[in-house]
Every structure is written in C-alpha cells, then in structure tokens.
VEXDREN-2710 file (C-alpha; in Angstrom, 1 decimal):
% VEXDREN-2710
k/r/px/py/pz
1/UNK/91.9/-75.2/-78.5
2/UNK/90.0/-72.4/-76.6
3/UNK/86.8/-72.3/-74.7
4/UNK/84.5/-71.3/-77.4
5/UNK/86.0/-74.0/-79.5
6/UNK/85.8/-76.5/-76.9
7/UNK/82.0/-75.8/-76.6
8/UNK/81.4/-75.6/-80.3
9/UNK/83.3/-79.1/-80.7
10/UNK/81.1/-80.7/-77.7
11/UNK/77.9/-79.5/-79.4
12/UNK/78.8/-80.1/-82.8
13/UNK/76.5/-82.1/-84.9
14/UNK/78.8/-85.2/-84.6
15/UNK/77.3/-85.7/-81.1
16/UNK/73.8/-85.2/-81.7
17/UNK/71.1/-87.5/-80.6
18/UNK/70.7/-89.8/-77.5
19/UNK/71.5/-93.5/-78.1
20/UNK/71.2/-95.5/-75.0
21/UNK/74.1/-98.0/-74.5
22/UNK/77.4/-98.4/-72.4
23/UNK/79.5/-99.6/-75.2
24/UNK/80.7/-96.2/-76.4
25/UNK/81.4/-94.6/-73.2
26/UNK/83.1/-97.7/-72.1
27/UNK/85.6/-97.7/-75.1
28/UNK/86.2/-93.9/-74.6
29/UNK/86.8/-94.3/-70.9
30/UNK/89.3/-97.2/-71.9
31/UNK/91.2/-94.8/-74.2
32/UNK/91.4/-92.4/-71.4
33/UNK/93.0/-94.9/-69.0
34/UNK/89.7/-95.4/-67.2
35/UNK/89.8/-92.5/-64.8
36/UNK/86.4/-93.6/-63.1
37/UNK/88.0/-96.7/-61.6
38/UNK/90.1/-94.2/-59.3
39/UNK/86.9/-92.4/-58.1
40/UNK/84.1/-93.0/-55.5
41/UNK/80.7/-92.2/-56.4
42/UNK/77.3/-91.7/-55.1
43/UNK/75.1/-92.4/-58.0
44/UNK/71.4/-90.6/-58.3
45/UNK/68.8/-91.7/-60.4
46/UNK/65.3/-90.9/-60.5
47/UNK/62.7/-88.7/-62.5
48/UNK/62.3/-85.8/-60.6
49/UNK/64.4/-84.6/-57.6
50/UNK/67.8/-85.7/-58.8
51/UNK/69.2/-82.1/-58.9
52/UNK/67.9/-80.9/-55.8
53/UNK/69.1/-84.3/-54.0
54/UNK/72.4/-83.8/-55.6
55/UNK/72.9/-80.3/-54.5
56/UNK/72.0/-80.9/-50.7
57/UNK/74.4/-84.1/-50.7
58/UNK/77.2/-82.0/-52.4
59/UNK/76.7/-79.3/-49.8
60/UNK/76.7/-81.7/-46.7
61/UNK/79.7/-83.5/-48.0
62/UNK/81.6/-80.4/-48.5
63/UNK/80.5/-79.1/-44.8
64/UNK/82.1/-82.3/-43.8
65/UNK/85.4/-81.4/-45.1
66/UNK/85.5/-83.8/-48.3
67/UNK/86.8/-82.7/-51.6
68/UNK/83.5/-83.4/-53.4
69/UNK/82.9/-83.4/-57.4
70/UNK/79.2/-82.9/-58.6
71/UNK/78.0/-83.9/-62.0
72/UNK/74.5/-82.8/-63.3
73/UNK/72.5/-82.1/-66.3
74/UNK/71.4/-79.9/-68.0
75/UNK/73.0/-76.9/-67.0
76/UNK/71.1/-73.8/-66.3
77/UNK/73.1/-70.8/-67.1
78/UNK/76.5/-72.0/-68.4
79/UNK/77.9/-75.2/-69.6
80/UNK/80.5/-75.2/-66.8
81/UNK/77.8/-75.9/-64.2
82/UNK/77.6/-79.6/-65.4
83/UNK/80.8/-80.3/-63.6
84/UNK/82.2/-78.9/-60.2
85/UNK/84.7/-79.6/-57.5
86/UNK/83.6/-78.2/-54.1
87/UNK/80.9/-75.7/-55.6
88/UNK/83.0/-74.5/-58.2
89/UNK/82.4/-74.9/-61.9
90/UNK/84.9/-76.1/-64.2
91/UNK/87.2/-73.1/-65.6
92/UNK/87.0/-72.1/-69.0
93/UNK/90.6/-73.0/-69.6
94/UNK/90.4/-76.6/-67.8
95/UNK/87.4/-77.5/-70.0
96/UNK/89.3/-76.5/-73.2
97/UNK/92.3/-78.5/-72.0
98/UNK/90.5/-81.4/-71.2
99/UNK/88.5/-81.3/-74.4
100/UNK/91.4/-81.3/-76.2
101/UNK/92.8/-84.5/-75.0
102/UNK/89.5/-86.3/-75.3
103/UNK/88.6/-85.0/-78.9
104/UNK/91.2/-87.2/-80.9
105/UNK/90.5/-90.4/-78.9
106/UNK/86.8/-89.8/-79.4
107/UNK/87.2/-89.1/-83.3
108/UNK/89.4/-92.4/-83.5
109/UNK/86.4/-94.4/-82.6
110/UNK/84.7/-96.3/-85.3
111/UNK/81.1/-95.9/-83.2
112/UNK/81.5/-92.2/-82.1
113/UNK/80.2/-91.1/-78.8
114/UNK/77.2/-89.0/-78.3
115/UNK/77.2/-85.6/-76.7
116/UNK/76.4/-86.7/-73.3
117/UNK/78.7/-89.8/-73.5
118/UNK/81.4/-87.4/-74.3
119/UNK/81.0/-85.2/-71.5
120/UNK/80.5/-87.8/-69.0
121/UNK/84.0/-89.1/-69.9
122/UNK/85.4/-85.7/-69.8
123/UNK/83.9/-85.0/-66.3
124/UNK/85.6/-88.3/-65.1
125/UNK/89.0/-87.2/-66.1
126/UNK/88.1/-83.9/-64.4
127/UNK/87.2/-85.3/-61.1
128/UNK/90.3/-87.6/-61.1
129/UNK/92.8/-84.6/-61.9
130/UNK/91.2/-83.0/-58.7
131/UNK/91.7/-86.1/-56.8
132/UNK/88.1/-85.7/-55.5
133/UNK/87.1/-88.0/-52.3
134/UNK/83.6/-88.5/-53.8
135/UNK/81.9/-87.5/-56.7
136/UNK/77.9/-87.1/-56.5
137/UNK/76.9/-88.2/-60.0
138/UNK/73.6/-87.6/-61.6
139/UNK/72.0/-90.0/-64.3
140/UNK/71.4/-88.2/-67.3
141/UNK/68.3/-90.2/-68.3
142/UNK/66.8/-93.7/-67.1
143/UNK/69.7/-95.2/-65.3
144/UNK/70.2/-98.8/-66.8
145/UNK/71.7/-97.9/-70.2
146/UNK/72.6/-94.2/-69.2
147/UNK/76.3/-93.5/-69.8
148/UNK/77.1/-92.7/-66.1
149/UNK/76.3/-96.4/-65.4
150/UNK/79.7/-97.6/-66.3
151/UNK/80.8/-97.1/-62.7
152/UNK/81.5/-100.6/-61.1
153/UNK/80.5/-100.1/-57.2
154/UNK/79.3/-97.0/-56.2
155/UNK/79.4/-95.9/-52.5
156/UNK/75.4/-95.9/-52.6
157/UNK/72.7/-95.7/-55.2
158/UNK/70.0/-93.2/-54.9
159/UNK/66.7/-93.4/-56.7
160/UNK/64.7/-90.2/-55.5
161/UNK/61.5/-91.3/-57.3
162/UNK/59.8/-92.8/-60.3
163/UNK/57.0/-91.6/-62.8
164/UNK/56.1/-91.6/-66.0
165/UNK/58.4/-89.4/-68.4
166/UNK/60.6/-90.4/-71.7
167/UNK/58.1/-93.1/-72.4
168/UNK/59.6/-93.5/-76.0
169/UNK/62.9/-94.6/-74.3
170/UNK/62.3/-95.9/-70.9
171/UNK/58.6/-97.4/-71.0
172/UNK/55.0/-96.3/-70.6
173/UNK/54.3/-97.5/-67.1
174/UNK/56.0/-96.7/-63.7
175/UNK/57.4/-100.3/-63.1
176/UNK/58.8/-100.5/-66.3
177/UNK/60.3/-97.1/-65.8
178/UNK/61.6/-98.3/-62.5
179/UNK/63.4/-101.3/-64.2
180/UNK/65.4/-98.7/-65.8
181/UNK/66.1/-96.6/-62.6
182/UNK/67.0/-99.7/-60.7
183/UNK/69.8/-100.6/-63.5
184/UNK/72.1/-98.5/-61.2
185/UNK/72.2/-100.9/-58.4
186/UNK/75.1/-103.0/-58.1
187/UNK/76.4/-106.2/-56.4
188/UNK/76.6/-105.6/-52.6
189/UNK/76.1/-101.7/-52.6
190/UNK/73.4/-99.9/-50.6
191/UNK/70.2/-98.2/-52.3
192/UNK/68.3/-95.4/-51.1
193/UNK/64.5/-94.9/-52.5
194/UNK/63.2/-91.7/-52.0
195/UNK/59.7/-91.9/-53.9
196/UNK/56.1/-92.5/-53.2
197/UNK/55.3/-95.0/-55.4
198/UNK/55.0/-98.5/-53.9
199/UNK/55.0/-100.5/-57.3
200/UNK/58.4/-98.8/-57.8
201/UNK/59.6/-99.7/-54.7
202/UNK/58.7/-103.3/-55.3
203/UNK/60.7/-103.2/-58.3
204/UNK/63.6/-101.5/-56.6
205/UNK/63.5/-103.7/-53.7
206/UNK/63.7/-106.7/-55.9
207/UNK/66.5/-105.6/-57.8
208/UNK/68.5/-104.9/-54.5
209/UNK/67.9/-108.6/-53.3
210/UNK/69.1/-109.7/-56.5
211/UNK/72.3/-107.8/-56.1
212/UNK/72.6/-108.5/-52.4
213/UNK/72.2/-105.1/-51.5
214/UNK/70.6/-103.4/-48.7
215/UNK/67.6/-101.2/-49.3
216/UNK/66.3/-98.2/-47.6
217/UNK/63.0/-96.1/-48.1
218/UNK/62.6/-92.6/-47.2
219/UNK/59.9/-92.6/-44.7
220/UNK/58.1/-89.5/-46.4
221/UNK/54.8/-90.0/-44.3
222/UNK/56.8/-89.1/-41.1
223/UNK/58.1/-85.7/-42.2
224/UNK/56.6/-82.9/-40.3
225/UNK/56.8/-79.5/-41.5
226/UNK/57.0/-76.7/-38.9
227/UNK/57.2/-73.7/-41.1
228/UNK/57.1/-72.7/-44.8
229/UNK/58.2/-69.4/-46.2
230/UNK/60.1/-67.8/-49.3
231/UNK/63.1/-68.2/-47.1
232/UNK/63.0/-71.8/-46.6
233/UNK/61.4/-74.7/-44.9
234/UNK/61.7/-76.0/-41.3
235/UNK/60.9/-79.6/-40.7
236/UNK/61.5/-82.7/-38.4
237/UNK/62.6/-85.9/-40.0
238/UNK/63.6/-89.3/-38.3
239/UNK/65.1/-88.0/-35.0
240/UNK/66.2/-84.7/-36.4
241/UNK/64.1/-81.5/-35.2
242/UNK/63.9/-78.3/-37.0
243/UNK/66.1/-79.2/-39.9
244/UNK/66.1/-76.2/-42.2
245/UNK/66.6/-76.2/-46.0
246/UNK/66.7/-72.9/-48.0
247/UNK/65.1/-74.7/-51.1
248/UNK/61.7/-73.7/-50.6
249/UNK/59.5/-75.8/-53.2
250/UNK/57.0/-78.2/-51.1
251/UNK/58.6/-81.3/-52.4
252/UNK/62.0/-80.3/-51.0
253/UNK/61.8/-81.8/-47.4
254/UNK/61.3/-85.1/-49.2
255/UNK/64.4/-84.7/-51.3
256/UNK/66.4/-83.5/-47.9
257/UNK/64.9/-86.5/-46.2
258/UNK/66.3/-88.8/-49.1
259/UNK/69.7/-87.1/-48.4
260/UNK/69.7/-87.9/-44.8
261/UNK/69.1/-91.7/-45.5
262/UNK/72.0/-91.4/-48.1
263/UNK/74.2/-90.0/-45.2
264/UNK/73.4/-92.7/-42.9
265/UNK/74.6/-95.1/-45.5
266/UNK/77.6/-93.2/-46.5
267/UNK/78.4/-93.5/-42.5
268/UNK/78.1/-97.2/-42.8
269/UNK/80.8/-96.9/-45.5
270/UNK/83.3/-95.1/-43.0
271/UNK/82.2/-91.4/-43.9
272/UNK/82.5/-89.2/-40.9
273/UNK/79.5/-86.4/-41.1
274/UNK/78.6/-84.8/-37.8
275/UNK/74.9/-83.7/-37.1
276/UNK/75.9/-80.3/-37.3
277/UNK/77.6/-80.7/-40.6
278/UNK/74.6/-82.3/-42.0
279/UNK/72.4/-79.5/-40.7
280/UNK/74.8/-76.9/-42.1
281/UNK/74.9/-78.6/-45.6
282/UNK/71.2/-78.9/-45.6
283/UNK/70.7/-75.3/-45.0
284/UNK/73.5/-73.9/-47.3
285/UNK/72.4/-75.8/-50.5
286/UNK/71.3/-74.0/-53.2
287/UNK/69.6/-75.2/-56.5
288/UNK/68.6/-72.8/-59.1
289/UNK/65.5/-73.0/-61.1
290/UNK/63.8/-75.4/-58.3
291/UNK/61.0/-73.0/-56.9
292/UNK/63.6/-70.4/-56.9
293/UNK/62.6/-66.9/-55.6
294/UNK/63.7/-64.4/-58.1
295/UNK/62.0/-61.4/-56.6
296/UNK/60.2/-60.4/-53.6
297/UNK/58.3/-57.2/-54.8
298/UNK/56.4/-58.5/-56.6
299/UNK/57.0/-62.2/-55.6
300/UNK/58.6/-64.0/-58.9
301/UNK/59.5/-67.5/-58.7
302/UNK/60.8/-69.9/-61.1
303/UNK/60.4/-73.7/-61.2
304/UNK/61.9/-76.0/-63.6
305/UNK/59.0/-78.5/-63.6
306/UNK/58.7/-80.0/-66.8
307/UNK/56.7/-83.1/-66.5
308/UNK/53.4/-84.1/-64.8
309/UNK/55.0/-85.2/-61.5
310/UNK/57.1/-81.7/-61.6
311/UNK/54.0/-79.8/-62.0
312/UNK/52.1/-81.6/-59.5
313/UNK/54.8/-80.9/-57.0
314/UNK/54.9/-77.2/-58.3
315/UNK/51.3/-77.1/-57.6
316/UNK/51.4/-78.3/-54.2
317/UNK/54.2/-75.5/-53.6
318/UNK/52.0/-72.6/-55.1
319/UNK/49.3/-73.7/-52.8
320/UNK/51.1/-74.0/-49.8
321/UNK/52.6/-70.4/-50.6
322/UNK/49.6/-68.7/-51.6
323/UNK/46.7/-70.5/-50.3
324/UNK/43.7/-70.0/-52.3
325/UNK/44.8/-66.8/-54.0
326/UNK/45.6/-67.2/-57.6
327/UNK/49.0/-66.3/-59.4
328/UNK/50.0/-65.2/-62.9
329/UNK/51.8/-68.0/-64.7
330/UNK/54.4/-67.7/-67.3
331/UNK/54.9/-71.0/-68.9
332/UNK/56.6/-72.9/-72.0
333/UNK/57.0/-76.6/-72.6
334/UNK/58.4/-79.1/-74.9
335/UNK/56.0/-80.8/-77.4
336/UNK/56.6/-84.1/-76.2
337/UNK/55.3/-83.7/-72.8
338/UNK/52.0/-84.2/-71.6
339/UNK/51.2/-80.6/-71.6
340/UNK/47.6/-80.6/-71.9
341/UNK/47.3/-82.7/-68.5
342/UNK/49.7/-80.2/-67.0
343/UNK/47.9/-77.3/-67.6
344/UNK/44.7/-79.1/-66.3
345/UNK/46.5/-79.1/-63.0
346/UNK/47.5/-75.5/-63.2
347/UNK/44.4/-73.8/-64.7
348/UNK/42.5/-73.6/-61.3
349/UNK/45.3/-71.7/-59.7
350/UNK/45.9/-69.1/-62.5
351/UNK/44.5/-65.7/-62.8
352/UNK/46.0/-65.5/-66.2
353/UNK/48.7/-67.0/-68.2
354/UNK/51.6/-65.7/-70.6
355/UNK/52.9/-68.6/-73.0
356/UNK/56.4/-68.7/-74.6
357/UNK/58.4/-71.1/-76.2
358/UNK/61.9/-72.7/-74.7
359/UNK/65.0/-72.7/-76.8
360/UNK/64.7/-76.0/-78.0
361/UNK/64.0/-77.4/-81.3
362/UNK/61.3/-79.8/-79.4
363/UNK/59.2/-76.6/-78.0
364/UNK/55.5/-76.3/-78.2
365/UNK/54.6/-73.0/-80.2
366/UNK/53.3/-70.4/-77.6
367/UNK/50.0/-69.9/-79.4
368/UNK/49.2/-73.7/-79.2
369/UNK/50.1/-73.7/-75.5
370/UNK/47.9/-70.5/-75.0
371/UNK/44.9/-72.3/-76.6
372/UNK/45.1/-75.2/-74.2
373/UNK/45.1/-72.6/-71.3
374/UNK/42.0/-71.0/-73.3
375/UNK/40.3/-74.7/-73.2
376/UNK/40.7/-74.9/-69.3
377/UNK/39.1/-71.4/-69.1
378/UNK/42.2/-69.3/-68.4
379/UNK/43.2/-66.3/-70.3
380/UNK/46.4/-66.7/-72.0
381/UNK/48.6/-64.5/-74.1
382/UNK/51.3/-66.0/-76.4
383/UNK/54.8/-64.5/-77.0
384/UNK/57.2/-65.6/-79.8
385/UNK/60.0/-64.0/-77.8
386/UNK/60.6/-64.7/-74.2
387/UNK/62.1/-61.4/-73.1
388/UNK/58.7/-59.8/-74.4
389/UNK/56.9/-62.5/-72.4
390/UNK/58.7/-62.0/-69.2
391/UNK/58.6/-58.2/-69.4
392/UNK/54.9/-58.3/-70.0
393/UNK/54.3/-60.7/-67.3
394/UNK/56.2/-59.0/-64.7
395/UNK/54.6/-55.7/-65.5
396/UNK/51.4/-56.7/-65.1
397/UNK/52.4/-58.8/-61.8
398/UNK/53.8/-55.7/-60.3
399/UNK/50.7/-53.5/-61.4
400/UNK/48.5/-55.5/-60.0
401/UNK/50.6/-56.8/-57.0
402/UNK/50.1/-60.5/-58.2
403/UNK/52.7/-63.4/-57.4
404/UNK/54.2/-64.5/-60.8
405/UNK/55.2/-68.2/-61.2
406/UNK/57.6/-69.2/-64.3
407/UNK/57.7/-73.0/-65.2
408/UNK/57.5/-75.8/-67.6
409/UNK/60.8/-76.2/-68.8
410/UNK/64.5/-76.0/-67.5
411/UNK/65.4/-75.0/-71.2
412/UNK/63.9/-71.5/-70.9
413/UNK/65.8/-70.6/-67.5
414/UNK/68.5/-69.0/-69.1
415/UNK/66.5/-66.7/-71.3
416/UNK/64.0/-66.1/-68.5
417/UNK/66.8/-65.0/-65.9
418/UNK/68.4/-62.7/-68.8
419/UNK/65.3/-60.9/-69.2
420/UNK/64.5/-60.6/-65.6
421/UNK/67.8/-59.2/-65.0
422/UNK/67.3/-56.6/-67.7
423/UNK/64.1/-55.7/-66.0
424/UNK/66.1/-55.2/-62.7
425/UNK/68.5/-53.0/-64.4
426/UNK/65.7/-50.5/-65.9
427/UNK/64.0/-50.1/-62.9
428/UNK/67.1/-49.4/-60.7
END
C-alpha cells in the first residue's frame, strides 16, 4: 500500500459519517494490542481554542526536552498534520505502513469503525512506535463519546471553553454541552477549565468532585495585555510578566493562560519545565488558520472561526488591530452554522464582502451568504470558485489599501492558501 492508497482507504465511503460511541474504538484498539495503554496523555476538549492550546502546550513540552506527540483535527493543508512527533507530521511512508496494519483488523469488525475512529487508533499506534513521553490529544467533537475518550487516565484533562455548537449531537444549551465536554474527566486526574462561562464551570467542577479530581479555572480577568501587533502579543499572567506569543488573535492570551495552568498541573505530575522553557514554547508556537497573517502589504489575515463564539473572538481581534477602520471580508460557511448571527456581528466591520463556498457537502451557497450580508447593509459579491474570490478580494484590497480578513470555515483554508500563493507567484 502506498500513501495515496492509504488516504483513499481512510477517506472511503466505508468510514463515512459520525456515530458517537466508544465500543468500535475499544474493539479496534484491542485488536491492535491496546497501544494507548502505554502512552501518557494530556486530553484537550472545548468548543473553541483546542487547536491553539494544543499547539502552544506541544511547543512548551518540546522546549522542555520531551518527546511529544500531537493529535489534532481537522487538518489544514495535508492529512499528515493530524499526527505529529516533535512538530514533524507523520511521513507518507509510515502512514501507508500503519494503514496497512490497521486495515485488515478494521475490516474484520462486524460494526466497522468510522473514519475518525480509524485515524485515532492509527495515531495511537504511531505514538507508541515513536516512544512518546507524552501526547497532547485533541478531542474530535464533544468529549464523553468521542473516540479519543478511550484513554483511561490522562495526566491532565483540559477544557478550553464551552459554547453552543454541534447542537444535533451535543445539546442545545451550554450546560448540556458542558456535560459532554466534562466526560473526559477521569478519576483522580486534575482538570483545567479555560472558559468564561460560569454555568459550564459549574458542570465541570461538579463532575470533577464526583471523580475526586482537582479542578483549576484559568483566571481570564487577571490577564493584562501589554502590546498587540501582527507580529504577536505581549501580556502578563499570574506572576509571569511580558510573556510573548506569536499567535496574534485577541483570544490567544486566554489560551496561553490555560496552557500555563496546564503546565502547573503537569509539574505536579513530575514534569520538569522551567520558566525559560515555558516562555520559549509560548513564543515559538505556530498554529495555521488562527488569525494567521498571510501578508502585510496589503494586510491579509485568515481566521478559521466557524461558529458564533469563534466569530465573536475574530470580531474582537479585528477591532483590536484595526480600531474603527473597516475591513474587506472574504467568507464561506457551512449551512448548519448560525451564519445569520455570525454575519450580524461582522457586518458593522465590513466595507464590503466576498462570499465563497468551502470544500464541504455541507457548505452554504455563496449567493445565499451574499444575500445575508445584503440584508445587513453590506455590499457582497458571491463567487462559485474560491480562487476567483480570493483573487478578486486581494486585488480590491491592494488597490484600495484595505485589510482583508478571510474567515468562516477551516474547510476552505487549503483552497484559500493555494489561491493566495498563486497570487504571490504572479506578482513576483
């Protein structure tokens, strides 16, 4: 089996769909010899901020000299990004090799695993093979019934924040969704909550008490911002002054503070992480598609905000960077999101909008999104082709010297990034 054959198998219709539950993952891992039982994990759930938090924690642990695995989803450009060791994605050859091992076992199961369950099991095999000291493990969706929740005793459980999303699966209120997120809390293992919602913390702290687990809440209101720029943010938190992060979204200091609390919990578990290693790890962390600056002339930013809480964070970042000045927006969304509410938040900041369709069968048509912008008084132009939309938005932004912010779905990042690089090649 080669790399392309492995990807074709992983993405084949056999694995289509999401079916919450742990039984299939448990069975597949047992067939693989339970590699997860030989690995230490930091388990990270949350509605937003999971990826950035995982990236910063991964960077800190690498700086501290540990052999670190990282499991995230979805991928941004290449599938291999989903599983990494010390910042290096799995190689094409090893992915093919491990898929060849997993395939016959998965096919032998009467109730066959979903795509995500297959990938999760494959990643555990990968991390064990590389003798990782610790794996930063991001939940796919929810927590309680997510396939990553087969791990028995994580070093720390982290819940970055809770908001309404995936209501068909997780619930329609914050407390209901918090129950699903809190499902990753395990007996006697510490939990860190990085969110703002008090009702979510009530659920999480109650679950922690039931599990005899110590709970810590990030003290978001004590974060002091010193400076903000497209090169990064400087802030103070909990005895640390002038911390620097290169991730420049206005919400990133909150994620960094959650990482600091998680590091404290890890040190209680015996991990050795110095202040200089913590600072270097936070500063050196990179995470694509999270208020990522793609260009400075004109300013072009991509943010993977794809739900109401994420868009609220993006709005805060836009206001912090550009003040009362308006920006151009390029946006694509999935039809099952609260896109009308998202547009209502963005409309006051928009000089004009360019709408596209993300690469997903769930994508909202670009002309439908353009109409919503029109309902809120924003002139919007729809494009069926992402590359044409990016080219048009970029040319208008450059001509008028206006910032361009692209957002709405992580599913469109690959196409946006490719289109943007094609523009750069033509202008060199």
